[in-house]
C-alpha positions in Angstrom: 0.0 0.0 0.0 1.4 3.4 -0.9 1.3 6.4 1.5 -1.6 8.0 -0.3 -3.7 4.8 -0.1 -3.0 4.7 3.6 -4.1 8.2 4.1 -7.2 7.7 2.0 -8.1 4.6 4.1 -7.6 6.5 7.3 -9.7 9.4 6.1 -12.6 7.1 5.2 -12.5 4.9 8.2 -11.6 7.3 11.0 -12.8 10.7 10.0 -15.9 10.7 12.2 -14.9 8.6 15.2 -15.2 10.4 18.5 -11.6 9.6 19.6 -8.9 12.0 18.6 -7.0 10.5 15.7 -3.8 11.8 14.1 -1.0 10.5 11.8 2.4 12.1 12.1 5.5 11.7 10.1 8.4 10.6 12.3 9.7 14.2 12.1 6.5 15.8 13.4 4.3 16.8 10.5 0.6 16.1 10.5 -0.4 13.7 7.8 -3.9 13.1 9.1 -6.3 14.5 11.7 -9.9 13.4 12.0 -12.7 15.9 12.6 -12.8 15.5 16.4 -9.0 15.9 16.7 -8.9 19.1 14.6 -11.8 20.6 16.5 -10.2 19.7 19.8 -7.1 21.6 18.8 -9.1 24.5 17.5 -8.3 24.0 13.8 -10.0 22.9 10.6 -8.4 19.6 9.3 -6.8 21.3 6.3 -5.1 23.8 8.6 -3.2 21.0 10.2 -2.3 18.6 7.4 1.2 19.0 6.0 2.3 21.3 8.8 4.9 20.7 11.5 3.6 21.1 15.1 6.0 24.0 15.7 4.6 25.9 12.7 1.2 25.7 14.5 2.4 27.2 17.7 1.8 24.2 20.0 3.6 24.3 23.4 7.1 22.7 23.4 6.7 21.4 26.9 3.9 19.1 25.8 4.8 18.4 22.2 8.6 17.6 22.5 8.1 14.6 24.9 5.1 13.5 22.8 7.0 13.7 19.5 9.9 11.8 21.1 7.4 9.0 21.6 6.3 9.3 17.9 10.0 9.1 16.8 10.6 6.2 19.1 7.7 4.2 17.7 8.9 5.0 14.1 12.5 3.9 15.0 11.6 0.7 17.0 8.6 -0.2 14.9 6.9 -1.2 18.1 3.5 0.2 19.2 3.2 2.0 22.5 0.6 3.1 25.0 1.0 5.8 27.6 -0.9 8.6 29.4 -0.2 12.3 29.1 -1.5 15.6 30.2 -2.3 18.1 27.5 -1.5 21.8 27.6 -3.6 24.7 29.0 -4.9 25.2 25.5 -6.9 22.0 25.8 -7.7 22.4 29.5 -4.9 20.2 30.8 -6.8 17.1 29.7 -5.6 13.7 30.8 -5.2 11.6 27.7 -4.8 7.9 27.0 -2.5 7.7 24.0 -1.8 4.8 21.7 0.9 5.0 19.0 1.1 2.5 16.1 3.6 2.5 13.3 2.2 2.7 9.7 4.3 0.9 7.1 5.4 1.6 3.5 5.3 -1.2 0.9 8.9 -2.1 1.7 8.1 -2.4 5.4 9.6 0.9 6.6 7.7 3.2 8.9 6.1 6.1 7.0 4.0 7.5 9.8 2.7 6.9 13.3 -1.0 6.6 13.9 -1.9 8.3 17.2 -5.2 7.8 18.9 -6.0 9.9 22.0 -8.9 9.5 24.4 -9.8 12.1 26.9 -10.0 10.3 30.3 -9.8 13.4 32.5 -13.2 12.9 34.2 -12.4 9.2 34.9 -9.0 9.9 36.3 -10.2 12.7 38.5 -13.0 10.5 39.9 -15.9 12.2 38.1 -16.5 9.6 35.4 
């Protein structure tokens, strides 16, 4: 499957799911964001796609450790799960995060699929 086919499949299958779904290049550019993810960040989808997170003004204290996880998944080709706290911009939400490598035809990692679920109320005992 070529990269465009992967992105088309993501768009069709994940565009309207309630979880926050992104695909990042190992270097930190947005390749995909579903509707919920873009809205959560305060953007339209086309305002994210193709841009590096730094170009969009996201806080380094949140994004640098997060992007280190994206790069690690791309390098090791191993999925990961962890929990993180978002920035003030998104209300310091507590997020469950899964990261999964997406492969090129030759088996290399072309991107990392990231699915985030806001578990703030559950973690803080309100859910």
